[in-house]
Backbone atoms as SQL, in Angstrom:
CREATE TABLE atoms (id INTEGER PRIMARY KEY, chain TEXT, resi INTEGER, resn TEXT, atom TEXT, x REAL, y REAL, z REAL);
INSERT INTO atoms VALUES
  (1, 'A', 1, 'MET', 'N', 201.512, 149.317, 126.363),
  (2, 'A', 1, 'MET', 'CA', 200.064, 149.082, 126.251),
  (3, 'A', 1, 'MET', 'C', 199.285, 150.334, 126.570),
  (4, 'A', 2, 'THR', 'N', 199.779, 151.110, 127.499),
  (5, 'A', 2, 'THR', 'CA', 199.129, 152.355, 127.873),
  (6, 'A', 2, 'THR', 'C', 199.119, 153.341, 126.701),
  (7, 'A', 3, 'LEU', 'N', 200.241, 153.404, 126.006),
  (8, 'A', 3, 'LEU', 'CA', 200.323, 154.347, 124.869),
  (9, 'A', 3, 'LEU', 'C', 199.352, 153.919, 123.753),
  (10, 'A', 4, 'LEU', 'N', 199.201, 152.661, 123.542),
  (11, 'A', 4, 'LEU', 'CA', 198.272, 152.175, 122.527),
  (12, 'A', 4, 'LEU', 'C', 196.823, 152.511, 122.921),
  (13, 'A', 5, 'THR', 'N', 196.504, 152.343, 124.194),
  (14, 'A', 5, 'THR', 'CA', 195.158, 152.669, 124.659),
  (15, 'A', 5, 'THR', 'C', 194.880, 154.158, 124.519),
  (16, 'A', 6, 'VAL', 'N', 195.823, 154.993, 124.889),
  (17, 'A', 6, 'VAL', 'CA', 195.649, 156.439, 124.726),
  (18, 'A', 6, 'VAL', 'C', 195.510, 156.804, 123.265),
  (19, 'A', 7, 'ALA', 'N', 196.325, 156.222, 122.411),
  (20, 'A', 7, 'ALA', 'CA', 196.241, 156.498, 120.991),
  (21, 'A', 7, 'ALA', 'C', 194.853, 156.142, 120.407),
  (22, 'A', 8, 'LEU', 'N', 194.347, 154.973, 120.788),
  (23, 'A', 8, 'LEU', 'CA', 193.018, 154.556, 120.296),
  (24, 'A', 8, 'LEU', 'C', 191.922, 155.452, 120.893),
  (25, 'A', 9, 'ALA', 'N', 192.081, 155.910, 122.081),
  (26, 'A', 9, 'ALA', 'CA', 191.085, 156.782, 122.717),
  (27, 'A', 9, 'ALA', 'C', 191.063, 158.138, 122.040),
  (28, 'A', 10, 'LEU', 'N', 192.149, 158.577, 121.494),
  (29, 'A', 10, 'LEU', 'CA', 192.249, 159.915, 120.845),
  (30, 'A', 10, 'LEU', 'C', 191.904, 159.890, 119.379),
  (31, 'A', 11, 'VAL', 'N', 191.647, 158.699, 118.786),
  (32, 'A', 11, 'VAL', 'CA', 191.316, 158.631, 117.340),
  (33, 'A', 11, 'VAL', 'C', 190.159, 159.556, 116.972),
  (34, 'A', 12, 'PRO', 'N', 189.059, 159.617, 117.694),
  (35, 'A', 12, 'PRO', 'CA', 187.966, 160.524, 117.311),
  (36, 'A', 12, 'PRO', 'C', 188.346, 162.018, 117.317),
  (37, 'A', 13, 'LEU', 'N', 189.393, 162.369, 117.988),
  (38, 'A', 13, 'LEU', 'CA', 189.823, 163.754, 118.066),
  (39, 'A', 13, 'LEU', 'C', 190.807, 164.173, 117.007),
  (40, 'A', 14, 'ILE', 'N', 191.369, 163.213, 116.283),
  (41, 'A', 14, 'ILE', 'CA', 192.344, 163.499, 115.208),
  (42, 'A', 14, 'ILE', 'C', 191.594, 163.578, 113.888),
  (43, 'A', 15, 'PRO', 'N', 191.561, 164.767, 113.263),
  (44, 'A', 15, 'PRO', 'CA', 190.685, 164.963, 112.099),
  (45, 'A', 15, 'PRO', 'C', 190.923, 163.995, 110.932),
  (46, 'A', 16, 'ILE', 'N', 192.131, 163.696, 110.595),
  (47, 'A', 16, 'ILE', 'CA', 192.376, 162.790, 109.428),
  (48, 'A', 16, 'ILE', 'C', 191.908, 161.378, 109.744),
  (49, 'A', 17, 'LEU', 'N', 192.205, 160.887, 110.938),
  (50, 'A', 17, 'LEU', 'CA', 191.771, 159.548, 111.301),
  (51, 'A', 17, 'LEU', 'C', 190.277, 159.461, 111.479),
  (52, 'A', 18, 'ARG', 'N', 189.674, 160.534, 111.900),
  (53, 'A', 18, 'ARG', 'CA', 188.210, 160.539, 112.091),
  (54, 'A', 18, 'ARG', 'C', 187.465, 160.477, 110.764),
  (55, 'A', 19, 'ASP', 'N', 188.084, 160.926, 109.682),
  (56, 'A', 19, 'ASP', 'CA', 187.417, 160.970, 108.400),
  (57, 'A', 19, 'ASP', 'C', 187.632, 159.690, 107.556),
  (58, 'A', 20, 'ILE', 'N', 188.431, 158.780, 107.986),
  (59, 'A', 20, 'ILE', 'CA', 188.722, 157.552, 107.209),
  (60, 'A', 20, 'ILE', 'C', 187.445, 156.764, 106.890),
  (61, 'A', 21, 'PRO', 'N', 186.495, 156.562, 107.853),
  (62, 'A', 21, 'PRO', 'CA', 185.289, 155.813, 107.478),
  (63, 'A', 21, 'PRO', 'C', 184.514, 156.478, 106.354),
  (64, 'A', 22, 'ARG', 'N', 184.569, 157.786, 106.217),
  (65, 'A', 22, 'ARG', 'CA', 183.864, 158.473, 105.166),
  (66, 'A', 22, 'ARG', 'C', 184.541, 158.199, 103.796),
  (67, 'A', 23, 'TRP', 'N', 185.841, 158.036, 103.818),
  (68, 'A', 23, 'TRP', 'CA', 186.562, 157.815, 102.582),
  (69, 'A', 23, 'TRP', 'C', 186.538, 156.360, 102.155),
  (70, 'A', 24, 'VAL', 'N', 186.477, 155.433, 103.124),
  (71, 'A', 24, 'VAL', 'CA', 186.456, 154.026, 102.831),
  (72, 'A', 24, 'VAL', 'C', 185.230, 153.415, 103.465),
  (73, 'A', 25, 'PRO', 'N', 184.111, 153.388, 102.736),
  (74, 'A', 25, 'PRO', 'CA', 182.841, 152.997, 103.336),
  (75, 'A', 25, 'PRO', 'C', 182.653, 151.482, 103.463),
  (76, 'A', 26, 'ILE', 'N', 183.570, 150.855, 104.225),
  (77, 'A', 26, 'ILE', 'CA', 183.448, 149.405, 104.418),
  (78, 'A', 26, 'ILE', 'C', 182.192, 149.075, 105.207),
  (79, 'A', 27, 'HIS', 'N', 181.783, 149.940, 106.128),
  (80, 'A', 27, 'HIS', 'CA', 180.601, 149.671, 106.939),
  (81, 'A', 27, 'HIS', 'C', 179.346, 149.480, 106.087),
  (82, 'A', 28, 'ARG', 'N', 179.320, 150.122, 104.923),
  (83, 'A', 28, 'ARG', 'CA', 178.153, 149.930, 104.012),
  (84, 'A', 28, 'ARG', 'C', 178.096, 148.523, 103.477),
  (85, 'A', 29, 'LEU', 'N', 179.254, 147.928, 103.214),
  (86, 'A', 29, 'LEU', 'CA', 179.246, 146.540, 102.724),
  (87, 'A', 29, 'LEU', 'C', 178.784, 145.615, 103.838),
  (88, 'A', 30, 'ILE', 'N', 179.194, 145.878, 105.034),
  (89, 'A', 30, 'ILE', 'CA', 178.832, 144.989, 106.168),
  (90, 'A', 30, 'ILE', 'C', 177.360, 145.095, 106.509),
  (91, 'A', 31, 'TRP', 'N', 176.799, 146.316, 106.526),
  (92, 'A', 31, 'TRP', 'CA', 175.415, 146.499, 106.967),
  (93, 'A', 31, 'TRP', 'C', 174.425, 146.538, 105.787),
  (94, 'A', 32, 'ARG', 'N', 174.873, 146.350, 104.569),
  (95, 'A', 32, 'ARG', 'CA', 173.960, 146.442, 103.402),
  (96, 'A', 32, 'ARG', 'C', 172.775, 145.472, 103.522),
  (97, 'A', 33, 'ARG', 'N', 173.068, 144.277, 103.896),
  (98, 'A', 33, 'ARG', 'CA', 172.010, 143.254, 104.014),
  (99, 'A', 33, 'ARG', 'C', 171.012, 143.595, 105.137),
  (100, 'A', 34, 'TYR', 'N', 171.505, 144.111, 106.204),
  (101, 'A', 34, 'TYR', 'CA', 170.658, 144.449, 107.343),
  (102, 'A', 34, 'TYR', 'C', 169.694, 145.547, 107.008),
  (103, 'A', 35, 'TYR', 'N', 170.124, 146.537, 106.230),
  (104, 'A', 35, 'TYR', 'CA', 169.280, 147.682, 105.927),
  (105, 'A', 35, 'TYR', 'C', 168.516, 147.530, 104.619),
  (106, 'A', 36, 'SER', 'N', 168.609, 146.390, 103.942),
  (107, 'A', 36, 'SER', 'CA', 167.893, 146.195, 102.711),
  (108, 'A', 36, 'SER', 'C', 166.380, 146.116, 102.993),
  (109, 'A', 37, 'PRO', 'N', 165.536, 146.546, 102.095),
  (110, 'A', 37, 'PRO', 'CA', 164.099, 146.531, 102.333),
  (111, 'A', 37, 'PRO', 'C', 163.568, 145.129, 102.566),
  (112, 'A', 38, 'HIS', 'N', 164.076, 144.153, 101.879),
  (113, 'A', 38, 'HIS', 'CA', 163.644, 142.756, 102.071),
  (114, 'A', 38, 'HIS', 'C', 163.946, 142.252, 103.472),
  (115, 'A', 39, 'ALA', 'N', 165.114, 142.585, 103.990),
  (116, 'A', 39, 'ALA', 'CA', 165.516, 142.137, 105.298),
  (117, 'A', 39, 'ALA', 'C', 164.657, 142.742, 106.409),
  (118, 'A', 40, 'ARG', 'N', 164.220, 143.989, 106.178),
  (119, 'A', 40, 'ARG', 'CA', 163.350, 144.629, 107.156),
  (120, 'A', 40, 'ARG', 'C', 162.029, 143.915, 107.294),
  (121, 'A', 41, 'ARG', 'N', 161.453, 143.514, 106.140),
  (122, 'A', 41, 'ARG', 'CA', 160.132, 142.848, 106.185),
  (123, 'A', 41, 'ARG', 'C', 160.221, 141.504, 106.853),
  (124, 'A', 42, 'THR', 'N', 161.321, 140.738, 106.577),
  (125, 'A', 42, 'THR', 'CA', 161.420, 139.400, 107.174),
  (126, 'A', 42, 'THR', 'C', 161.861, 139.424, 108.605),
  (127, 'A', 43, 'ALA', 'N', 162.556, 140.459, 109.036),
  (128, 'A', 43, 'ALA', 'CA', 163.051, 140.523, 110.411),
  (129, 'A', 43, 'ALA', 'C', 161.922, 140.807, 111.391),
  (130, 'A', 44, 'GLY', 'N', 160.937, 141.556, 111.004),
  (131, 'A', 44, 'GLY', 'CA', 159.940, 141.927, 111.982),
  (132, 'A', 44, 'GLY', 'C', 158.703, 141.101, 111.843);
């Protein structure tokens, strides 16, 4: 369990693993609705 924790803590320091979100933009699908112009008007 300690090795897994250390590996996850070092992910931001490993260049290839750090760039995966740029290559696979899943976060855009998740947050698309939140950042849409219509959602901004109705949220506030």
